[in-house]
NUMI-820117 format. One line per field, with one value per atom (N, C-alpha, C): residue number from 0; residue in three letters; chain; atom name; y, x, z. Coordinates in steps of 0.2 Angstrom, whole numbers. Layout:
N
nr: (NUM|...)
rest: (ALA|...)
kette: (A|...)
atom: (CA|...)
y: (Y|...)
x: (X|...)
z: (Z|...)
! end
This chain:
116
nr: (0|0|0|1|1|1|2|2|2|3|3|3|4|4|4|5|5|5|6|6|6|7|7|7|8|8|8|9|9|9|10|10|10|11|11|11|12|12|12|13|13|13|14|14|14|15|15|15|16|16|16|17|17|17|18|18|18|19|19|19|20|20|20|21|21|21|22|22|22|23|23|23|24|24|24|25|25|25|26|26|26|27|27|27|28|28|28|29|29|29|30|30|30|31|31|31|32|32|32|33|33|33|34|34|34|35|35|35|36|36|36|37|37|37|38|38|38|39|39|39|40|40|40|41|41|41|42|42|42|43|43|43|44|44|44|45|45|45|46|46|46|47|47|47|48|48|48|49|49|49|50|50|50|51|51|51|52|52|52|53|53|53|54|54|54|55|55|55|56|56|56|57|57|57|58|58|58|59|59|59|60|60|60|61|61|61|62|62|62|63|63|63|64|64|64|65|65|65|66|66|66|67|67|67|68|68|68|69|69|69|70|70|70|71|71|71|72|72|72|73|73|73|74|74|74|75|75|75|76|76|76|77|77|77|78|78|78|79|79|79|80|80|80|81|81|81|82|82|82|83|83|83|84|84|84|85|85|85|86|86|86|87|87|87|88|88|88|89|89|89|90|90|90|91|91|91|92|92|92|93|93|93|94|94|94|95|95|95|96|96|96|97|97|97|98|98|98|99|99|99|100|100|100|101|101|101|102|102|102|103|103|103|104|104|104|105|105|105|106|106|106|107|107|107|108|108|108|109|109|109|110|110|110|111|111|111|112|112|112|113|113|113|114|114|114|115|115|115)
rest: (MET|MET|MET|THR|THR|THR|ARG|ARG|ARG|TRP|TRP|TRP|CYS|CYS|CYS|LEU|LEU|LEU|ALA|ALA|ALA|LEU|LEU|LEU|ILE|ILE|ILE|VAL|VAL|VAL|VAL|VAL|VAL|VAL|VAL|VAL|ALA|ALA|ALA|CYS|CYS|CYS|ALA|ALA|ALA|GLY|GLY|GLY|GLY|GLY|GLY|ALA|ALA|ALA|ALA|ALA|ALA|ALA|ALA|ALA|GLN|GLN|GLN|SER|SER|SER|LYS|LYS|LYS|GLY|GLY|GLY|LYS|LYS|LYS|GLY|GLY|GLY|ILE|ILE|ILE|ARG|ARG|ARG|PHE|PHE|PHE|TRP|TRP|TRP|ASN|ASN|ASN|LEU|LEU|LEU|THR|THR|THR|THR|THR|THR|GLU|GLU|GLU|THR|THR|THR|ILE|ILE|ILE|SER|SER|SER|GLY|GLY|GLY|PHE|PHE|PHE|GLN|GLN|GLN|LEU|LEU|LEU|SER|SER|SER|PRO|PRO|PRO|ALA|ALA|ALA|GLY|GLY|GLY|ARG|ARG|ARG|THR|THR|THR|ASP|ASP|ASP|TRP|TRP|TRP|GLY|GLY|GLY|PRO|PRO|PRO|ASN|ASN|ASN|GLN|GLN|GLN|THR|THR|THR|LEU|LEU|LEU|ASN|ASN|ASN|ASP|ASP|ASP|LYS|LYS|LYS|ASP|ASP|ASP|LYS|LYS|LYS|GLU|GLU|GLU|VAL|VAL|VAL|ASP|ASP|ASP|HIS|HIS|HIS|ASP|ASP|ASP|GLU|GLU|GLU|ARG|ARG|ARG|LEU|LEU|LEU|ARG|ARG|ARG|ILE|ILE|ILE|THR|THR|THR|GLY|GLY|GLY|VAL|VAL|VAL|GLU|GLU|GLU|PRO|PRO|PRO|GLY|GLY|GLY|ARG|ARG|ARG|TYR|TYR|TYR|ASP|ASP|ASP|ALA|ALA|ALA|LYS|LYS|LYS|VAL|VAL|VAL|SER|SER|SER|TYR|TYR|TYR|PRO|PRO|PRO|ASN|ASN|ASN|SER|SER|SER|ARG|ARG|ARG|GLN|GLN|GLN|CYS|CYS|CYS|ILE|ILE|ILE|VAL|VAL|VAL|ARG|ARG|ARG|ASP|ASP|ASP|ILE|ILE|ILE|GLU|GLU|GLU|ILE|ILE|ILE|ARG|ARG|ARG|ALA|ALA|ALA|ASP|ASP|ASP|ALA|ALA|ALA|VAL|VAL|VAL|PHE|PHE|PHE|SER|SER|SER|ILE|ILE|ILE|ALA|ALA|ALA|ASP|ASP|ASP|LYS|LYS|LYS|ASP|ASP|ASP|LEU|LEU|LEU|LYS|LYS|LYS|ASP|ASP|ASP|CYS|CYS|CYS|THR|THR|THR|LYS|LYS|LYS)
kette: (A|A|A|A|A|A|A|A|A|A|A|A|A|A|A|A|A|A|A|A|A|A|A|A|A|A|A|A|A|A|A|A|A|A|A|A|A|A|A|A|A|A|A|A|A|A|A|A|A|A|A|A|A|A|A|A|A|A|A|A|A|A|A|A|A|A|A|A|A|A|A|A|A|A|A|A|A|A|A|A|A|A|A|A|A|A|A|A|A|A|A|A|A|A|A|A|A|A|A|A|A|A|A|A|A|A|A|A|A|A|A|A|A|A|A|A|A|A|A|A|A|A|A|A|A|A|A|A|A|A|A|A|A|A|A|A|A|A|A|A|A|A|A|A|A|A|A|A|A|A|A|A|A|A|A|A|A|A|A|A|A|A|A|A|A|A|A|A|A|A|A|A|A|A|A|A|A|A|A|A|A|A|A|A|A|A|A|A|A|A|A|A|A|A|A|A|A|A|A|A|A|A|A|A|A|A|A|A|A|A|A|A|A|A|A|A|A|A|A|A|A|A|A|A|A|A|A|A|A|A|A|A|A|A|A|A|A|A|A|A|A|A|A|A|A|A|A|A|A|A|A|A|A|A|A|A|A|A|A|A|A|A|A|A|A|A|A|A|A|A|A|A|A|A|A|A|A|A|A|A|A|A|A|A|A|A|A|A|A|A|A|A|A|A|A|A|A|A|A|A|A|A|A|A|A|A|A|A|A|A|A|A|A|A|A|A|A|A|A|A|A|A|A|A|A|A|A|A|A|A|A|A|A|A|A|A|A|A|A|A|A|A|A|A|A|A|A|A)
atom: (N|CA|C|N|CA|C|N|CA|C|N|CA|C|N|CA|C|N|CA|C|N|CA|C|N|CA|C|N|CA|C|N|CA|C|N|CA|C|N|CA|C|N|CA|C|N|CA|C|N|CA|C|N|CA|C|N|CA|C|N|CA|C|N|CA|C|N|CA|C|N|CA|C|N|CA|C|N|CA|C|N|CA|C|N|CA|C|N|CA|C|N|CA|C|N|CA|C|N|CA|C|N|CA|C|N|CA|C|N|CA|C|N|CA|C|N|CA|C|N|CA|C|N|CA|C|N|CA|C|N|CA|C|N|CA|C|N|CA|C|N|CA|C|N|CA|C|N|CA|C|N|CA|C|N|CA|C|N|CA|C|N|CA|C|N|CA|C|N|CA|C|N|CA|C|N|CA|C|N|CA|C|N|CA|C|N|CA|C|N|CA|C|N|CA|C|N|CA|C|N|CA|C|N|CA|C|N|CA|C|N|CA|C|N|CA|C|N|CA|C|N|CA|C|N|CA|C|N|CA|C|N|CA|C|N|CA|C|N|CA|C|N|CA|C|N|CA|C|N|CA|C|N|CA|C|N|CA|C|N|CA|C|N|CA|C|N|CA|C|N|CA|C|N|CA|C|N|CA|C|N|CA|C|N|CA|C|N|CA|C|N|CA|C|N|CA|C|N|CA|C|N|CA|C|N|CA|C|N|CA|C|N|CA|C|N|CA|C|N|CA|C|N|CA|C|N|CA|C|N|CA|C|N|CA|C|N|CA|C|N|CA|C|N|CA|C|N|CA|C|N|CA|C|N|CA|C|N|CA|C|N|CA|C|N|CA|C|N|CA|C|N|CA|C|N|CA|C|N|CA|C|N|CA|C|N|CA|C|N|CA|C|N|CA|C|N|CA|C|N|CA|C|N|CA|C)
y: (571|564|564|566|566|570|576|580|577|574|570|565|561|555|558|563|567|569|572|575|569|564|558|555|555|552|557|563|568|567|566|565|559|554|547|547|551|551|555|561|565|561|557|554|548|545|540|543|549|552|554|557|559|553|547|541|539|539|537|541|548|552|552|550|550|543|538|532|533|537|538|532|533|527|523|525|522|524|521|522|518|521|517|518|513|513|513|517|518|516|510|507|511|516|519|517|511|508|504|503|500|492|489|482|480|474|471|470|472|471|465|460|454|454|459|460|468|470|477|477|478|478|485|487|494|493|498|498|505|507|514|516|522|525|524|522|521|514|510|504|498|492|486|481|484|480|479|475|475|471|475|472|467|465|460|462|457|458|461|467|471|468|465|463|458|454|449|452|459|462|463|461|462|455|455|449|444|447|442|442|445|445|448|453|457|464|468|475|477|477|479|486|488|495|499|505|509|506|501|499|501|502|504|499|499|494|497|494|496|493|498|496|496|490|489|489|490|489|494|500|505|512|515|522|527|533|538|539|541|543|542|541|541|533|530|523|522|517|514|508|507|502|497|490|485|483|484|482|476|471|465|463|460|459|451|449|441|439|443|440|440|441|440|447|452|459|462|465|469|476|481|488|491|496|499|507|509|516|519|524|527|533|534|540|542|538|539|542|547|550|547|544|541|545|547|551|547|548|545|546|541|542|545|544|547|541|543|539|541|536|538|533|536|532|531|526|524|523|527|526|523|522|519|523|530|534|534|531|531|525|520|513|514|512|513|506|505|499|493|492|486|480|474|468|463|458|453|446)
x: (442|439|439|444|444|438|437|432|425|424|418|417|422|421|419|423|421|414|412|405|400|401|397|397|402|403|398|399|395|388|386|378|376|379|377|377|382|381|376|374|368|362|361|355|354|359|359|356|359|357|350|348|341|336|338|334|333|338|338|334|334|330|323|321|314|311|315|312|309|312|309|309|307|307|301|295|289|285|279|275|277|277|279|274|273|268|273|272|276|271|272|268|270|266|266|262|258|254|259|256|261|262|259|259|262|264|266|260|260|254|256|251|252|248|243|240|238|239|238|235|229|225|222|222|220|214|209|203|202|199|198|193|194|190|182|179|172|170|174|172|175|174|177|180|183|187|194|195|202|207|212|218|222|227|232|235|237|240|247|248|254|260|258|264|268|265|269|275|275|281|287|285|291|294|301|305|302|299|297|289|286|279|275|278|275|278|274|277|277|283|284|283|282|281|287|286|291|295|292|295|291|295|292|291|286|284|283|286|285|278|274|267|268|265|265|258|258|252|246|248|243|245|240|241|240|242|241|233|231|224|221|215|212|210|212|211|208|205|203|208|210|215|212|213|211|218|218|224|223|227|226|232|230|236|236|242|242|237|234|229|222|222|215|211|214|210|211|206|206|203|206|204|204|199|199|201|205|207|204|201|197|200|200|201|209|213|220|222|226|229|236|236|242|245|251|254|260|262|267|274|278|285|285|280|279|278|279|277|271|266|260|261|258|258|251|251|245|247|244|245|239|240|234|228|229|223|219|222|218|214|215|212|204|200|193|189|183|179|183|186|190|186|188|184|189|187|192|190)
z: (1044|1046|1053|1057|1064|1067|1064|1067|1066|1060|1058|1063|1065|1070|1077|1078|1085|1085|1080|1080|1080|1077|1077|1084|1088|1095|1099|1098|1103|1101|1095|1093|1096|1096|1098|1106|1109|1116|1119|1115|1117|1116|1111|1109|1115|1117|1122|1128|1130|1136|1136|1131|1130|1130|1127|1128|1135|1139|1146|1150|1149|1152|1151|1145|1143|1145|1147|1149|1156|1161|1167|1172|1178|1183|1183|1179|1180|1186|1186|1192|1198|1204|1210|1215|1219|1225|1231|1236|1242|1248|1251|1257|1263|1265|1271|1277|1275|1281|1286|1291|1296|1296|1290|1289|1282|1282|1275|1271|1265|1260|1256|1255|1252|1245|1244|1238|1237|1230|1229|1222|1221|1214|1213|1207|1205|1200|1201|1196|1195|1189|1187|1193|1195|1201|1199|1205|1205|1202|1200|1197|1201|1199|1203|1198|1193|1188|1190|1195|1198|1194|1193|1189|1192|1189|1193|1199|1203|1209|1208|1209|1208|1213|1218|1223|1220|1214|1211|1207|1206|1203|1208|1215|1220|1220|1222|1222|1228|1233|1238|1238|1233|1232|1238|1242|1247|1247|1250|1250|1258|1260|1267|1269|1275|1277|1274|1272|1269|1263|1260|1253|1247|1242|1236|1231|1227|1222|1215|1210|1203|1201|1198|1196|1188|1186|1178|1175|1169|1165|1167|1170|1172|1169|1166|1163|1169|1168|1173|1173|1179|1179|1187|1188|1195|1196|1201|1203|1210|1211|1218|1218|1225|1226|1231|1230|1235|1238|1244|1248|1252|1252|1255|1260|1266|1271|1272|1274|1275|1280|1285|1289|1286|1280|1276|1276|1279|1280|1273|1270|1264|1265|1262|1263|1256|1255|1249|1250|1245|1245|1239|1240|1234|1231|1224|1221|1221|1220|1220|1213|1214|1207|1206|1200|1198|1192|1193|1188|1185|1178|1175|1179|1179|1182|1189|1193|1200|1205|1211|1217|1220|1221|1225|1232|1237|1243|1246|1251|1255|1262|1266|1274|1277|1283|1287|1287|1287|1287|1281|1275|1269|1268|1272|1272|1274|1269|1271|1269|1271|1270|1271|1277|1278|1280|1278|1280|1282|1286|1288|1285)
! end
């Protein structure tokens, strides 16, 4: 009986560890621009079907320089991003590769088509 209980405990512990590993950390955006971002929307590459403002996933609703943001509701693939700043400036970043459970970043050099 003792061996059976011990074996059951080992199986349950291993299954729990495997489930935790398979969950992953999700997709995260790393703001390497020099400014705080107040809006971040994604669209499939080459289209303008902008999704929800991902900065709303952050506790203060903004993404500071060098801060990471959890991205939700997005499948791995290639996307364009619309980046907005508190001073009303908006920029587009084209053809970003987003991978499952990975971090992608945007820096000032990536910002294109900026308008104020």
